[in-house]
C-alpha angles and dihedrals in degrees: 000000000000115000113247124241104256123215124180121200124193130193122171093207102192098154132016128353104270100103095050093042091053093048093047089050089054092044090054091050091050097054092041090055097045125023092197092065125104116196125196119190122205110200140168092199115132088218110040088150091071092082110047113222119242120232108285092033126098135172137225113202116217122199106277127246131185140179125267126220090280094053094254122138115251134166110275101210110358098064125205125074125350099226098070089051091051090050091053091049093047093050091047092051093049092048092050091050092051094048100037094041095199123211087212128024112195116193119195119223102317111078094197099021124235111329090356090293090149098055098088091051093044092049090049095053090043091057092047089053099202102094125085106221116206132183117213115204129188116228098264128026103180138308110335093253094051093042089052092049093048095050094041089055091055099048096091117077103339107057093028099048109017103042126065099184139015116209116199116204092209147047129279089226087069097036125359107204097192095049103035095042092040093229118184117252096255090057092043089055090062094058122103121181112212103172129245117329105226126169113254096001110150124211092251105023121192113249109258118251129214115272090261098219099097087233119114113238124194125196119198121184141149104208110240088359101226093125101020103097097102093050096045095044092048093048091046089056090048099048091050091053126093091250097066113110095198126112093192130026129185118193118188119197100197132236094266098047116117113259091232091056092048090052091050093054094043089052092049093057100032095105096049112087092197092064126077119190118200122190088211138330136216092207109055091148090063092051090049091050092055095047132100091195134014124203112194147148116270101254119137098254095037090057105036097043086061096045089047087064091042094238126154110263137197113191125205101193127206109234101188140100089356128026092215096111094042092049092048092049093048094051095046091048090053089053091052093245101114144007127233131231109202124200091258090055091058095053094081131029091226091062091049089048093055091053092045094050092049091052094047091051093051128082121266114265117264103201094163089059085060090054098258118143128196106199093088092133091060093044092048090050090053091054093045092050092049090058095038095053091044093049092047096046104034124358137305094247092051090049092050091048092049092049091050091052 
């Protein structure tokens, strides 16, 4: 029997669900495009079951870590010190690499993993010389100065010697990695922009239509929900007030939100028949499609899944410990693609109302008219497969040369 083409995906998954969701989106695109591909996903997510694996895709669960109130990494469930957990994770990653022997190893976001847990595995596949190693980066990492500092610190030897390609799930019109991070030419030559990786986004999607009922529908959600209590509680107070113009409201807590917080929000809206509270949902795309306005945190998936459907969007960005969400919201607002709800806006329902009315009166965003594309998962899969097939049938160097040409 012919050996399958083997692709290994890694996401550290310390906070939220974005890294795993993006990798599972790419994994699905890989096996749909090529039936001879086997994909193995390494993840530290506490809920890898949230995104069912397609046939040909399997998952290895690493011990989970998270961030404490000071933004420091800590074990999520095991307790105790972080270092022993990182050692377990690092040994597991290295063992999987040695046994699975991937033709392509795609790392999401963190070039050396948490606490350099990836380095032993990366050095092993580098010595073997038959694995294409790719780094997948979301559009914005942090404030420009911190993003620059982080990437500059990884140039030697990691990005220069251990990675063959850098895939950016974004558009240089929103964030230009080479220019803003002042990357040297040899690193810039490794970068490939593929557009935004959104679940279910076709290559030529049909422009989304209004919900057609004449009733105004609001969707409020906070992604995974770990840090979404302030947004959801503030919006719950607003939609239950007399000012709210919405006939229907859906509030989604998120799978990682604390049960006590979910109960608090559910109780706050229990007496308002217009408002539906969901602890979580497997079909966020459907809720977005039915909405006239979405209010969400500023995470990658939370934002671009909405813009993919060309729905009006108000972003409440997290500003600590990273400025990623705030930077993304600021740039999209300057492009006319979204509005922003700052913390001061959420203090009083009248301030929320002013922002909501302004958004409802404006035209829907047209991101595709600005050149943005949302099938980045498919485009990333195409690039991965080109290298994987080349590495499995000829040699890695020949595959890299063919992809460059």
